All heavy atoms as a GROMACS GRO file, in nm:
protein
  578
    1MET      N    1   3.788  -0.963  -0.916
    1MET     CA    2   3.694  -0.920  -0.815
    1MET      C    3   3.686  -0.768  -0.800
    1MET      O    4   3.586  -0.720  -0.752
    1MET     CB    5   3.739  -0.979  -0.682
    1MET     CG    6   3.659  -1.086  -0.616
    1MET     SD    7   3.492  -1.106  -0.652
    1MET     CE    8   3.452  -1.228  -0.537
    2PRO      N    9   3.788  -0.692  -0.838
    2PRO     CA   10   3.780  -0.548  -0.820
    2PRO      C   11   3.663  -0.487  -0.899
    2PRO      O   12   3.605  -0.391  -0.855
    2PRO     CB   13   3.913  -0.494  -0.871
    2PRO     CG   14   4.000  -0.610  -0.901
    2PRO     CD   15   3.918  -0.732  -0.892
    3ASP      N   16   3.631  -0.546  -1.016
    3ASP     CA   17   3.521  -0.495  -1.095
    3ASP      C   18   3.388  -0.513  -1.020
    3ASP      O   19   3.303  -0.424  -1.020
    3ASP     CB   20   3.516  -0.569  -1.229
    3ASP     CG   21   3.500  -0.474  -1.345
    3ASP    OD1   22   3.518  -0.353  -1.322
    3ASP    OD2   23   3.468  -0.522  -1.455
    4THR      N   24   3.371  -0.627  -0.959
    4THR     CA   25   3.249  -0.656  -0.883
    4THR      C   26   3.239  -0.565  -0.761
    4THR      O   27   3.131  -0.515  -0.729
    4THR     CB   28   3.247  -0.804  -0.839
    4THR    OG1   29   3.265  -0.886  -0.953
    4THR    CG2   30   3.117  -0.838  -0.772
    5GLU      N   31   3.350  -0.543  -0.694
    5GLU     CA   32   3.349  -0.455  -0.577
    5GLU      C   33   3.316  -0.313  -0.617
    5GLU      O   34   3.242  -0.244  -0.547
    5GLU     CB   35   3.485  -0.460  -0.507
    5GLU     CG   36   3.511  -0.588  -0.432
    5GLU     CD   37   3.648  -0.589  -0.366
    5GLU    OE1   38   3.703  -0.480  -0.343
    5GLU    OE2   39   3.696  -0.698  -0.339
    6ARG      N   40   3.370  -0.270  -0.729
    6ARG     CA   41   3.343  -0.134  -0.776
    6ARG      C   42   3.197  -0.119  -0.815
    6ARG      O   43   3.132  -0.020  -0.781
    6ARG     CB   44   3.433  -0.099  -0.893
    6ARG     CG   45   3.428   0.048  -0.926
    6ARG     CD   46   3.525   0.084  -1.031
    6ARG     NE   47   3.481   0.018  -1.156
    6ARG     CZ   48   3.539   0.033  -1.271
    6ARG    NH1   49   3.648   0.106  -1.280
    6ARG    NH2   50   3.494  -0.027  -1.379
    7SER      N   51   3.141  -0.217  -0.883
    7SER     CA   52   3.001  -0.208  -0.923
    7SER      C   53   2.910  -0.217  -0.801
    7SER      O   54   2.809  -0.149  -0.794
    7SER     CB   55   2.965  -0.315  -1.024
    7SER     OG   56   2.976  -0.443  -0.968
    8SER      N   57   2.949  -0.296  -0.703
    8SER     CA   58   2.871  -0.303  -0.579
    8SER      C   59   2.880  -0.171  -0.505
    8SER      O   60   2.780  -0.120  -0.453
    8SER     CB   61   2.922  -0.415  -0.489
    8SER     OG   62   2.900  -0.540  -0.547
    9SER      N   63   2.998  -0.114  -0.503
    9SER     CA   64   3.017   0.015  -0.436
    9SER      C   65   2.937   0.124  -0.508
    9SER      O   66   2.874   0.208  -0.444
    9SER     CB   67   3.165   0.051  -0.434
    9SER     OG   68   3.183   0.178  -0.378
   10ALA      N   69   2.936   0.121  -0.638
   10ALA     CA   70   2.861   0.219  -0.716
   10ALA      C   71   2.711   0.203  -0.692
   10ALA      O   72   2.639   0.302  -0.677
   10ALA     CB   73   2.893   0.204  -0.865
   11ARG      N   74   2.665   0.079  -0.686
   11ARG     CA   75   2.522   0.055  -0.659
   11ARG      C   76   2.486   0.103  -0.520
   11ARG      O   77   2.380   0.162  -0.500
   11ARG     CB   78   2.489  -0.093  -0.676
   11ARG     CG   79   2.496  -0.137  -0.822
   11ARG     CD   80   2.442  -0.275  -0.846
   11ARG     NE   81   2.447  -0.362  -0.729
   11ARG     CZ   82   2.448  -0.493  -0.733
   11ARG    NH1   83   2.446  -0.554  -0.849
   11ARG    NH2   84   2.450  -0.566  -0.624
   12ILE      N   85   2.572   0.080  -0.424
   12ILE     CA   86   2.546   0.126  -0.287
   12ILE      C   87   2.541   0.278  -0.284
   12ILE      O   88   2.453   0.337  -0.220
   12ILE     CB   89   2.651   0.070  -0.189
   12ILE    CG1   90   2.629  -0.080  -0.172
   12ILE    CG2   91   2.643   0.142  -0.055
   12ILE    CD1   92   2.737  -0.149  -0.091
   13ASP      N   93   2.635   0.342  -0.355
   13ASP     CA   94   2.634   0.488  -0.362
   13ASP      C   95   2.503   0.539  -0.424
   13ASP      O   96   2.443   0.634  -0.374
   13ASP     CB   97   2.752   0.539  -0.443
   13ASP     CG   98   2.885   0.523  -0.370
   13ASP    OD1   99   2.882   0.501  -0.246
   13ASP    OD2  100   2.991   0.532  -0.437
   14GLU      N  101   2.459   0.476  -0.531
   14GLU     CA  102   2.334   0.515  -0.595
   14GLU      C  103   2.216   0.498  -0.500
   14GLU      O  104   2.126   0.583  -0.493
   14GLU     CB  105   2.311   0.435  -0.722
   14GLU     CG  106   2.402   0.473  -0.836
   14GLU     CD  107   2.380   0.385  -0.959
   14GLU    OE1  108   2.271   0.325  -0.971
   14GLU    OE2  109   2.473   0.377  -1.041
   15LEU      N  110   2.214   0.387  -0.427
   15LEU     CA  111   2.106   0.364  -0.330
   15LEU      C  112   2.108   0.466  -0.219
   15LEU      O  113   2.002   0.513  -0.173
   15LEU     CB  114   2.116   0.222  -0.274
   15LEU     CG  115   2.082   0.109  -0.371
   15LEU    CD1  116   2.112  -0.026  -0.308
   15LEU    CD2  117   1.936   0.117  -0.414
   16GLU      N  118   2.226   0.504  -0.173
   16GLU     CA  119   2.236   0.605  -0.068
   16GLU      C  120   2.187   0.740  -0.118
   16GLU      O  121   2.119   0.812  -0.046
   16GLU     CB  122   2.380   0.616  -0.018
   16GLU     CG  123   2.424   0.498   0.066
   16GLU     CD  124   2.571   0.504   0.105
   16GLU    OE1  125   2.646   0.584   0.046
   16GLU    OE2  126   2.609   0.428   0.196
   17ILE      N  127   2.219   0.772  -0.244
   17ILE     CA  128   2.171   0.898  -0.302
   17ILE      C  129   2.019   0.896  -0.313
   17ILE      O  130   1.951   0.992  -0.277
   17ILE     CB  131   2.238   0.923  -0.439
   17ILE    CG1  132   2.386   0.954  -0.420
   17ILE    CG2  133   2.168   1.034  -0.515
   17ILE    CD1  134   2.467   0.955  -0.549
   18LYS      N  135   1.965   0.785  -0.362
   18LYS     CA  136   1.820   0.773  -0.374
   18LYS      C  137   1.752   0.781  -0.237
   18LYS      O  138   1.648   0.844  -0.222
   18LYS     CB  139   1.782   0.642  -0.444
   18LYS     CG  140   1.809   0.644  -0.592
   18LYS     CD  141   1.764   0.514  -0.657
   18LYS     CE  142   1.793   0.514  -0.805
   18LYS     NZ  143   1.747   0.391  -0.871
   19ALA      N  144   1.811   0.718  -0.138
   19ALA     CA  145   1.755   0.724  -0.002
   19ALA      C  146   1.757   0.867   0.050
   19ALA      O  147   1.662   0.912   0.116
   19ALA     CB  148   1.831   0.630   0.090
   20SER      N  149   1.864   0.938   0.021
   20SER     CA  150   1.874   1.077   0.064
   20SER      C  151   1.765   1.162  -0.001
   20SER      O  152   1.701   1.244   0.065
   20SER     CB  153   2.013   1.131   0.030
   20SER     OG  154   2.022   1.266   0.063
   21TYR      N  155   1.746   1.145  -0.132
   21TYR     CA  156   1.639   1.217  -0.201
   21TYR      C  157   1.502   1.180  -0.146
   21TYR      O  158   1.414   1.265  -0.130
   21TYR     CB  159   1.643   1.191  -0.352
   21TYR     CG  160   1.749   1.270  -0.425
   21TYR    CD1  161   1.842   1.206  -0.507
   21TYR    CD2  162   1.757   1.408  -0.414
   21TYR    CE1  163   1.939   1.278  -0.575
   21TYR    CE2  164   1.853   1.481  -0.481
   21TYR     CZ  165   1.944   1.415  -0.561
   21TYR     OH  166   2.040   1.487  -0.629
   22ALA      N  167   1.483   1.054  -0.117
   22ALA     CA  168   1.354   1.008  -0.063
   22ALA      C  169   1.329   1.069   0.075
   22ALA      O  170   1.217   1.111   0.105
   22ALA     CB  171   1.351   0.855  -0.054
   23GLU      N  172   1.432   1.078   0.158
   23GLU     CA  173   1.417   1.142   0.289
   23GLU      C  174   1.382   1.288   0.274
   23GLU      O  175   1.295   1.341   0.346
   23GLU     CB  176   1.547   1.129   0.369
   23GLU     CG  177   1.565   0.995   0.435
   23GLU     CD  178   1.693   0.991   0.519
   23GLU    OE1  179   1.724   1.093   0.586
   23GLU    OE2  180   1.760   0.888   0.517
   24ASP      N  181   1.448   1.357   0.182
   24ASP     CA  182   1.420   1.498   0.159
   24ASP      C  183   1.277   1.518   0.110
   24ASP      O  184   1.206   1.608   0.157
   24ASP     CB  185   1.520   1.556   0.058
   24ASP     CG  186   1.505   1.706   0.042
   24ASP    OD1  187   1.498   1.776   0.146
   24ASP    OD2  188   1.501   1.753  -0.073
   25LEU      N  189   1.235   1.434   0.018
   25LEU     CA  190   1.098   1.442  -0.033
   25LEU      C  191   0.997   1.416   0.079
   25LEU      O  192   0.896   1.485   0.090
   25LEU     CB  193   1.078   1.342  -0.147
   25LEU     CG  194   0.938   1.339  -0.209
   25LEU    CD1  195   0.901   1.474  -0.268
   25LEU    CD2  196   0.931   1.230  -0.315
   26LEU      N  197   1.025   1.318   0.163
   26LEU     CA  198   0.936   1.288   0.274
   26LEU      C  199   0.926   1.407   0.370
   26LEU      O  200   0.816   1.442   0.416
   26LEU     CB  201   0.985   1.164   0.349
   26LEU     CG  202   0.900   1.118   0.466
   26LEU    CD1  203   0.759   1.082   0.420
   26LEU    CD2  204   0.966   1.000   0.534
   27ASP      N  205   1.037   1.472   0.397
   27ASP     CA  206   1.035   1.591   0.482
   27ASP      C  207   0.951   1.702   0.420
   27ASP      O  208   0.873   1.769   0.489
   27ASP     CB  209   1.177   1.642   0.509
   27ASP     CG  210   1.256   1.552   0.602
   27ASP    OD1  211   1.193   1.470   0.675
   27ASP    OD2  212   1.381   1.562   0.602
   28GLN      N  213   0.967   1.722   0.289
   28GLN     CA  214   0.889   1.824   0.220
   28GLN      C  215   0.740   1.791   0.224
   28GLN      O  216   0.655   1.880   0.247
   28GLN     CB  217   0.935   1.838   0.075
   28GLN     CG  218   1.072   1.900   0.059
   28GLN     CD  219   1.116   1.903  -0.086
   28GLN    OE1  220   1.036   1.884  -0.178
   28GLN    NE2  221   1.245   1.925  -0.107
   29LEU      N  222   0.706   1.666   0.202
   29LEU     CA  223   0.565   1.625   0.206
   29LEU      C  224   0.506   1.640   0.346
   29LEU      O  225   0.392   1.683   0.361
   29LEU     CB  226   0.550   1.481   0.157
   29LEU     CG  227   0.575   1.459   0.008
   29LEU    CD1  228   0.574   1.309  -0.024
   29LEU    CD2  229   0.473   1.532  -0.076
   30ASN      N  230   0.584   1.605   0.447
   30ASN     CA  231   0.537   1.623   0.585
   30ASN      C  232   0.510   1.770   0.614
   30ASN      O  233   0.410   1.803   0.678
   30ASN     CB  234   0.640   1.567   0.684
   30ASN     CG  235   0.633   1.418   0.696
   30ASN    OD1  236   0.531   1.356   0.668
   30ASN    ND2  237   0.743   1.357   0.739
   31MET      N  238   0.598   1.858   0.568
   31MET     CA  239   0.577   2.001   0.590
   31MET      C  240   0.454   2.050   0.516
   31MET      O  241   0.377   2.131   0.568
   31MET     CB  242   0.702   2.079   0.546
   31MET     CG  243   0.694   2.226   0.580
   31MET     SD  244   0.663   2.262   0.755
   31MET     CE  245   0.820   2.224   0.825
   32THR      N  246   0.432   1.999   0.396
   32THR     CA  247   0.314   2.037   0.320
   32THR      C  248   0.186   1.993   0.392
   32THR      O  249   0.091   2.069   0.403
   32THR     CB  250   0.318   1.974   0.179
   32THR    OG1  251   0.435   2.023   0.112
   32THR    CG2  252   0.195   2.008   0.098
   33VAL      N  253   0.185   1.871   0.440
   33VAL     CA  254   0.069   1.820   0.514
   33VAL      C  255   0.045   1.903   0.640
   33VAL      O  256  -0.068   1.938   0.673
   33VAL     CB  257   0.086   1.671   0.548
   33VAL    CG1  258  -0.021   1.623   0.644
   33VAL    CG2  259   0.083   1.587   0.421
   34TYR      N  260   0.152   1.939   0.710
   34TYR     CA  261   0.141   2.020   0.831
   34TYR      C  262   0.080   2.157   0.800
   34TYR      O  263  -0.012   2.202   0.868
   34TYR     CB  264   0.280   2.036   0.895
   34TYR     CG  265   0.283   2.131   1.011
   34TYR    CD1  266   0.230   2.095   1.135
   34TYR    CD2  267   0.338   2.258   0.999
   34TYR    CE1  268   0.231   2.182   1.242
   34TYR    CE2  269   0.340   2.346   1.105
   34TYR     CZ  270   0.287   2.307   1.227
   34TYR     OH  271   0.288   2.395   1.331
   35ARG      N  272   0.130   2.222   0.693
   35ARG     CA  273   0.076   2.353   0.656
   35ARG      C  274  -0.070   2.342   0.613
   35ARG      O  275  -0.153   2.427   0.647
   35ARG     CB  276   0.160   2.416   0.545
   35ARG     CG  277   0.291   2.473   0.593
   35ARG     CD  278   0.356   2.561   0.487
   35ARG     NE  279   0.381   2.488   0.364
   35ARG     CZ  280   0.497   2.437   0.327
   35ARG    NH1  281   0.601   2.449   0.406
   35ARG    NH2  282   0.509   2.374   0.213
   36GLN      N  283  -0.104   2.237   0.540
   36GLN     CA  284  -0.243   2.219   0.498
   36GLN      C  285  -0.334   2.196   0.619
   36GLN      O  286  -0.446   2.246   0.622
   36GLN     CB  287  -0.254   2.103   0.399
   36GLN     CG  288  -0.199   2.136   0.264
   36GLN     CD  289  -0.206   2.019   0.166
   36GLN    OE1  290  -0.223   1.905   0.206
   36GLN    NE2  291  -0.193   2.048   0.038
   37GLN      N  292  -0.285   2.122   0.717
   37GLN     CA  293  -0.365   2.101   0.838
   37GLN      C  294  -0.388   2.232   0.911
   37GLN      O  295  -0.498   2.258   0.961
   37GLN     CB  296  -0.297   1.999   0.930
   37GLN     CG  297  -0.379   1.964   1.053
   37GLN     CD  298  -0.513   1.902   1.018
   37GLN    OE1  299  -0.525   1.823   0.927
   37GLN    NE2  300  -0.616   1.939   1.093
   38GLN      N  301  -0.286   2.318   0.915
   38GLN     CA  302  -0.303   2.449   0.978
   38GLN      C  303  -0.408   2.531   0.902
   38GLN      O  304  -0.492   2.597   0.963
   38GLN     CB  305  -0.170   2.525   0.980
   38GLN     CG  306  -0.072   2.473   1.081
   38GLN     CD  307   0.057   2.553   1.080
   38GLN    OE1  308   0.109   2.588   0.974
   38GLN    NE2  309   0.108   2.582   1.198
   39GLN      N  310  -0.404   2.526   0.769
   39GLN     CA  311  -0.501   2.599   0.688
   39GLN      C  312  -0.642   2.545   0.710
   39GLN      O  313  -0.739   2.622   0.720
   39GLN     CB  314  -0.464   2.592   0.540
   39GLN     CG  315  -0.341   2.670   0.504
   39GLN     CD  316  -0.299   2.650   0.359
   39GLN    OE1  317  -0.340   2.553   0.294
   39GLN    NE2  318  -0.218   2.740   0.308
   40ILE      N  319  -0.655   2.414   0.718
   40ILE     CA  320  -0.787   2.353   0.741
   40ILE      C  321  -0.842   2.398   0.876
   40ILE      O  322  -0.960   2.435   0.886
   40ILE     CB  323  -0.778   2.199   0.734
   40ILE    CG1  324  -0.755   2.155   0.590
   40ILE    CG2  325  -0.904   2.134   0.792
   40ILE    CD1  326  -0.721   2.007   0.576
   41GLU      N  327  -0.758   2.398   0.978
   41GLU     CA  328  -0.804   2.441   1.111
   41GLU      C  329  -0.844   2.588   1.110
   41GLU      O  330  -0.945   2.626   1.171
   41GLU     CB  331  -0.696   2.413   1.214
   41GLU     CG  332  -0.678   2.264   1.242
   41GLU     CD  333  -0.558   2.232   1.329
   41GLU    OE1  334  -0.488   2.326   1.375
   41GLU    OE2  335  -0.532   2.112   1.351
   42ALA      N  336  -0.768   2.673   1.040
   42ALA     CA  337  -0.803   2.815   1.032
   42ALA      C  338  -0.936   2.833   0.958
   42ALA      O  339  -1.020   2.914   0.999
   42ALA     CB  340  -0.692   2.892   0.961
   43LEU      N  341  -0.956   2.756   0.852
   43LEU     CA  342  -1.083   2.764   0.778
   43LEU      C  343  -1.200   2.715   0.861
   43LEU      O  344  -1.310   2.772   0.854
   43LEU     CB  345  -1.073   2.684   0.647
   43LEU     CG  346  -0.983   2.745   0.539
   43LEU    CD1  347  -0.962   2.646   0.426
   43LEU    CD2  348  -1.042   2.874   0.487
   44GLN      N  349  -1.178   2.612   0.941
   44GLN     CA  350  -1.284   2.563   1.029
   44GLN      C  351  -1.322   2.669   1.132
   44GLN      O  352  -1.440   2.689   1.159
   44GLN     CB  353  -1.240   2.434   1.098
   44GLN     CG  354  -1.238   2.314   1.007
   44GLN     CD  355  -1.182   2.190   1.074
   44GLN    OE1  356  -1.099   2.197   1.163
   44GLN    NE2  357  -1.225   2.073   1.027
   45GLN      N  358  -1.222   2.737   1.187
   45GLN     CA  359  -1.250   2.843   1.283
   45GLN      C  360  -1.325   2.958   1.218
   45GLN      O  361  -1.418   3.014   1.276
   45GLN     CB  362  -1.121   2.893   1.346
   45GLN     CG  363  -1.056   2.793   1.439
   45GLN     CD  364  -0.920   2.839   1.490
   45GLN    OE1  365  -0.869   2.943   1.450
   45GLN    NE2  366  -0.862   2.760   1.580
   46ALA      N  367  -1.287   2.993   1.094
   46ALA     CA  368  -1.356   3.099   1.022
   46ALA      C  369  -1.500   3.058   0.994
   46ALA      O  370  -1.592   3.141   1.005
   46ALA     CB  371  -1.282   3.131   0.892
   47LEU      N  372  -1.522   2.934   0.960
   47LEU     CA  373  -1.657   2.885   0.934
   47LEU      C  374  -1.743   2.892   1.060
   47LEU      O  375  -1.859   2.934   1.054
   47LEU     CB  376  -1.652   2.741   0.881
   47LEU     CG  377  -1.785   2.677   0.843
   47LEU    CD1  378  -1.855   2.756   0.734
   47LEU    CD2  379  -1.762   2.534   0.798
   48VAL      N  380  -1.687   2.854   1.172
   48VAL     CA  381  -1.760   2.863   1.298
   48VAL      C  382  -1.797   3.008   1.327
   48VAL      O  383  -1.910   3.039   1.365
   48VAL     CB  384  -1.678   2.802   1.414
   48VAL    CG1  385  -1.736   2.839   1.549
   48VAL    CG2  386  -1.670   2.651   1.399
   49ALA      N  387  -1.702   3.100   1.304
   49ALA     CA  388  -1.730   3.242   1.328
   49ALA      C  389  -1.839   3.293   1.235
   49ALA      O  390  -1.927   3.369   1.277
   49ALA     CB  391  -1.601   3.323   1.309
   50LEU      N  392  -1.837   3.252   1.109
   50LEU     CA  393  -1.942   3.294   1.015
   50LEU      C  394  -2.078   3.238   1.054
   50LEU      O  395  -2.180   3.306   1.044
   50LEU     CB  396  -1.906   3.250   0.873
   50LEU     CG  397  -1.794   3.328   0.805
   50LEU    CD1  398  -1.756   3.263   0.673
   50LEU    CD2  399  -1.837   3.473   0.783
   51ARG      N  400  -2.078   3.113   1.097
   51ARG     CA  401  -2.207   3.053   1.139
   51ARG      C  402  -2.264   3.125   1.260
   51ARG      O  403  -2.384   3.136   1.274
   51ARG     CB  404  -2.188   2.905   1.170
   51ARG     CG  405  -2.178   2.820   1.045
   51ARG     CD  406  -2.167   2.674   1.079
   51ARG     NE  407  -2.165   2.594   0.957
   51ARG     CZ  408  -2.122   2.470   0.950
   51ARG    NH1  409  -2.078   2.409   1.060
   51ARG    NH2  410  -2.122   2.405   0.837
   52GLN      N  411  -2.178   3.173   1.348
   52GLN     CA  412  -2.225   3.246   1.466
   52GLN      C  413  -2.282   3.382   1.428
   52GLN      O  414  -2.367   3.435   1.498
   52GLN     CB  415  -2.111   3.263   1.567
   52GLN     CG  416  -2.071   3.134   1.634
   52GLN     CD  417  -1.948   3.149   1.723
   52GLN    OE1  418  -1.881   3.252   1.722
   52GLN    NE2  419  -1.920   3.046   1.800
   53GLN      N  420  -2.238   3.437   1.316
   53GLN     CA  421  -2.289   3.566   1.272
   53GLN      C  422  -2.426   3.554   1.204
   53GLN      O  423  -2.500   3.652   1.198
   53GLN     CB  424  -2.191   3.631   1.174
   53GLN     CG  425  -2.061   3.673   1.238
   53GLN     CD  426  -1.963   3.729   1.136
   53GLN    OE1  427  -1.995   3.746   1.019
   53GLN    NE2  428  -1.841   3.755   1.181
   54LEU      N  429  -2.458   3.436   1.152
   54LEU     CA  430  -2.586   3.417   1.085
   54LEU      C  431  -2.699   3.414   1.187
   54LEU      O  432  -2.685   3.360   1.296
   54LEU     CB  433  -2.587   3.285   1.008
   54LEU     CG  434  -2.501   3.278   0.883
   54LEU    CD1  435  -2.506   3.138   0.824
   54LEU    CD2  436  -2.551   3.378   0.780
   55PRO      N  437  -2.814   3.472   1.151
   55PRO     CA  438  -2.929   3.462   1.243
   55PRO      C  439  -2.982   3.319   1.246
   55PRO      O  440  -2.959   3.241   1.154
   55PRO     CB  441  -3.031   3.557   1.180
   55PRO     CG  442  -2.990   3.570   1.037
   55PRO     CD  443  -2.842   3.547   1.032
   56GLU      N  444  -3.049   3.287   1.350
   56GLU     CA  445  -3.109   3.154   1.363
   56GLU      C  446  -3.212   3.134   1.251
   56GLU      O  447  -3.280   3.226   1.210
   56GLU     CB  448  -3.178   3.138   1.498
   56GLU     CG  449  -3.083   3.135   1.614
   56GLU     CD  450  -2.992   3.012   1.612
   56GLU    OE1  451  -3.040   2.904   1.576
   56GLU    OE2  452  -2.874   3.026   1.647
   57ALA      N  453  -3.226   3.013   1.203
   57ALA     CA  454  -3.316   2.984   1.091
   57ALA      C  455  -3.462   3.011   1.126
   57ALA      O  456  -3.537   3.062   1.045
   57ALA     CB  457  -3.298   2.839   1.048
   58GLY      N  458  -3.503   2.978   1.245
   58GLY     CA  459  -3.642   2.998   1.284
   58GLY      C  460  -3.669   3.135   1.342
   58GLY      O  461  -3.782   3.178   1.352
   59GLY      N  462  -3.569   3.209   1.376
   59GLY     CA  463  -3.586   3.338   1.444
   59GLY      C  464  -3.601   3.454   1.348
   59GLY      O  465  -3.706   3.476   1.289
   60ALA      N  466  -3.499   3.530   1.329
   60ALA     CA  467  -3.504   3.653   1.249
   60ALA      C  468  -3.531   3.623   1.102
   60ALA      O  469  -3.585   3.706   1.031
   60ALA     CB  470  -3.375   3.732   1.264
   61GLY      N  471  -3.494   3.509   1.054
   61GLY     CA  472  -3.514   3.474   0.914
   61GLY      C  473  -3.661   3.468   0.878
   61GLY      O  474  -3.701   3.501   0.767
   62ALA      N  475  -3.746   3.427   0.970
   62ALA     CA  476  -3.888   3.416   0.943
   62ALA      C  477  -3.953   3.554   0.934
   62ALA      O  478  -4.054   3.570   0.868
   62ALA     CB  479  -3.956   3.333   1.051
   63ALA      N  480  -3.895   3.656   0.997
   63ALA     CA  481  -3.954   3.789   0.998
   63ALA      C  482  -3.922   3.866   0.871
   63ALA      O  483  -3.978   3.971   0.848
   63ALA     CB  484  -3.904   3.866   1.121
   64MET      N  485  -3.832   3.817   0.789
   64MET     CA  486  -3.796   3.887   0.666
   64MET      C  487  -3.912   3.880   0.566
   64MET      O  488  -3.982   3.781   0.558
   64MET     CB  489  -3.671   3.824   0.603
   64MET     CG  490  -3.544   3.847   0.682
   64MET     SD  491  -3.398   3.764   0.614
   64MET     CE  492  -3.407   3.797   0.442
   65SER      N  493  -3.929   3.987   0.491
   65SER     CA  494  -4.036   3.987   0.392
   65SER      C  495  -3.984   3.925   0.262
   65SER      O  496  -3.864   3.912   0.241
   65SER     CB  497  -4.085   4.129   0.368
   65SER     OG  498  -3.987   4.201   0.295
   66LEU      N  499  -4.076   3.892   0.175
   66LEU     CA  500  -4.038   3.836   0.046
   66LEU      C  501  -3.962   3.939  -0.038
   66LEU      O  502  -3.881   3.904  -0.121
   66LEU     CB  503  -4.162   3.787  -0.029
   66LEU     CG  504  -4.230   3.664   0.029
   66LEU    CD1  505  -4.355   3.630  -0.052
   66LEU    CD2  506  -4.136   3.545   0.031
   67ARG      N  507  -3.990   4.067  -0.017
   67ARG     CA  508  -3.922   4.172  -0.091
   67ARG      C  509  -3.772   4.169  -0.064
   67ARG      O  510  -3.692   4.201  -0.150
   67ARG     CB  511  -3.979   4.308  -0.055
   67ARG     CG  512  -3.917   4.415  -0.140
   67ARG     CD  513  -3.990   4.542  -0.135
   67ARG     NE  514  -4.081   4.595  -0.229
   67ARG     CZ  515  -4.087   4.580  -0.360
   67ARG    NH1  516  -4.010   4.496  -0.420
   67ARG    NH2  517  -4.172   4.645  -0.432
   68ASP      N  518  -3.731   4.129   0.057
   68ASP     CA  519  -3.589   4.120   0.091
   68ASP      C  520  -3.519   4.010   0.013
   68ASP      O  521  -3.398   4.012  -0.001
   68ASP     CB  522  -3.572   4.095   0.240
   68ASP     CG  523  -3.617   4.214   0.324
   68ASP    OD1  524  -3.616   4.327   0.270
   68ASP    OD2  525  -3.654   4.194   0.440
   69GLU      N  526  -3.595   3.917  -0.039
   69GLU     CA  527  -3.536   3.805  -0.111
   69GLU      C  528  -3.524   3.831  -0.261
   69GLU      O  529  -3.466   3.752  -0.332
   69GLU     CB  530  -3.620   3.679  -0.087
   69GLU     CG  531  -3.617   3.634   0.056
   69GLU     CD  532  -3.698   3.506   0.078
   69GLU    OE1  533  -3.729   3.438  -0.021
   69GLU    OE2  534  -3.728   3.476   0.194
   70LEU      N  535  -3.580   3.942  -0.312
   70LEU     CA  536  -3.572   3.972  -0.454
   70LEU      C  537  -3.428   4.006  -0.491
   70LEU      O  538  -3.358   4.072  -0.415
   70LEU     CB  539  -3.660   4.090  -0.489
   70LEU     CG  540  -3.811   4.065  -0.488
   70LEU    CD1  541  -3.886   4.193  -0.516
   70LEU    CD2  542  -3.849   3.959  -0.590
   71PRO      N  543  -3.386   3.966  -0.609
   71PRO     CA  544  -3.252   4.003  -0.655
   71PRO      C  545  -3.244   4.155  -0.672
   71PRO      O  546  -3.347   4.222  -0.692
   71PRO     CB  547  -3.237   3.932  -0.789
   71PRO     CG  548  -3.348   3.834  -0.797
   71PRO     CD  549  -3.452   3.875  -0.700
   72PRO      N  550  -3.127   4.214  -0.669
   72PRO     CA  551  -3.113   4.360  -0.673
   72PRO      C  552  -3.162   4.424  -0.804
   72PRO      O  553  -3.195   4.541  -0.804
   72PRO     CB  554  -2.964   4.383  -0.657
   72PRO     CG  555  -2.898   4.251  -0.654
   72PRO     CD  556  -3.002   4.146  -0.653
   73HIS      N  557  -3.173   4.351  -0.912
   73HIS     CA  558  -3.214   4.414  -1.038
   73HIS      C  559  -3.364   4.432  -1.050
   73HIS      O  560  -3.413   4.486  -1.147
   73HIS     CB  561  -3.160   4.333  -1.158
   73HIS     CG  562  -3.214   4.195  -1.168
   73HIS    ND1  563  -3.164   4.092  -1.092
   73HIS    CD2  564  -3.312   4.141  -1.243
   73HIS    CE1  565  -3.229   3.980  -1.121
   73HIS    NE2  566  -3.320   4.007  -1.212
   74TYR      N  567  -3.444   4.390  -0.952
   74TYR     CA  568  -3.589   4.410  -0.955
   74TYR      C  569  -3.628   4.535  -0.884
   74TYR      O  570  -3.590   4.578  -0.788
   74TYR     CB  571  -3.664   4.290  -0.895
   74TYR     CG  572  -3.671   4.173  -0.989
   74TYR    CD1  573  -3.593   4.060  -0.970
   74TYR    CD2  574  -3.755   4.177  -1.100
   74TYR    CE1  575  -3.601   3.954  -1.057
   74TYR    CE2  576  -3.763   4.069  -1.186
   74TYR     CZ  577  -3.685   3.960  -1.164
   74TYR     OH  578  -3.693   3.855  -1.252
   0.00000   0.00000   0.00000
């Protein structure tokens, strides 16, 4: 029976090591998701700020001449 106990103990040790690695990986993934969510929120705020800087589509945009729309090489 000592052989069986040793192999069971070794398997339990291996499972504990794997569980430890899995916990560490889960923590790393959670931190990655958290940082990505912060980046998404910052980008959304920047997008809102940029949209506020744009003139209204029907307002100042209609007063622009066609010459303003020509590419710079013309």
